[in-house]
C-alpha positions as CSV (number, residue, x, y, z in Angstrom):
1,M,0.0,-0.1,-0.1
2,T,1.1,3.4,-0.8
3,P,0.2,6.8,0.9
4,V,-1.8,7.6,-2.5
5,Q,-4.1,4.6,-1.4
6,V,-4.8,5.6,1.8
7,N,-5.6,9.0,0.6
8,E,-7.9,7.3,-1.8
9,W,-9.7,5.3,0.9
10,L,-10.1,8.5,2.9
11,D,-11.7,10.1,0.1
12,E,-13.9,7.5,-0.7
13,Y,-14.9,7.2,3.1
14,N,-15.7,10.8,3.0
15,D,-17.8,10.7,-0.1
16,Y,-19.7,7.9,1.0
17,M,-20.4,9.3,4.4
18,L,-21.7,12.4,2.5
19,L,-23.9,10.3,0.2
20,Y,-25.0,8.5,3.3
21,K,-26.2,11.6,5.0
22,M,-27.8,12.9,1.9
23,F,-29.8,9.8,1.2
24,G,-29.6,7.4,4.1
25,D,-29.3,4.1,1.8
26,Q,-27.6,1.2,3.5
27,I,-25.3,0.5,0.4
28,Y,-23.4,3.5,1.5
29,I,-22.6,2.1,4.8
30,D,-21.8,-1.0,3.3
31,E,-19.0,0.6,1.3
32,I,-17.7,2.6,4.2
33,E,-17.5,-0.7,6.3
34,E,-15.6,-2.3,3.4
35,I,-13.0,0.9,3.6
36,L,-12.7,0.9,7.0
37,K,-11.7,-3.0,6.8
38,S,-9.3,-2.6,4.1
39,M,-7.6,0.4,6.3
40,E,-7.7,-1.7,9.6
41,K,-5.8,-4.4,7.6
42,Y,-3.3,-2.1,6.1
43,V,-2.8,-0.5,9.5
44,G,-2.1,-4.2,10.9
45,R,0.3,-4.7,8.2
46,M,2.1,-1.7,9.0
47,Q,2.3,-2.2,12.6
48,T,3.8,-5.9,12.1
49,L,6.3,-4.4,9.8
50,E,7.3,-1.8,12.7
51,K,7.5,-4.6,15.1
52,Y,9.9,-6.6,12.8
53,R,12.0,-3.5,11.9
54,N,12.2,-2.8,15.8
55,N,13.5,-6.6,16.4
56,F,16.0,-6.5,13.6
57,H,18.6,-3.8,12.1
58,V,20.1,-3.6,8.9
59,K,23.8,-4.3,8.6
60,T,26.0,-4.0,5.1
61,D,28.3,-6.7,4.1
62,D,31.8,-5.0,3.5
63,R,32.9,-7.7,1.1
64,Y,31.1,-5.8,-2.0
65,Q,31.5,-2.5,-3.2
66,N,28.0,-2.1,-3.3
67,P,26.8,-3.2,0.1
68,R,23.9,-5.4,0.3
69,P,22.0,-5.5,3.5
70,T,21.8,-8.5,5.8
71,L,19.4,-9.1,8.6
72,S,20.7,-9.4,12.3
73,K,19.0,-9.6,15.5
74,K,19.3,-6.6,17.8
75,N,21.2,-7.3,21.0
76,N,19.0,-6.7,23.9
């Protein structure tokens, strides 16, 4: 996911919320719920990634002119 996709979700959420307030149709609430589910999944993935990043740090391999990252567990 990209920040652009998050912006699109927020725009769609606002659009459907406005339509629901104007017309009161359940279909708009259904769409809002789908958008919220997608954003919750995205946030969950970002939280998992952040935990992973906090547990590992990237070291470079000095044998190469263009260092490539290798993962090693942080010492706590």
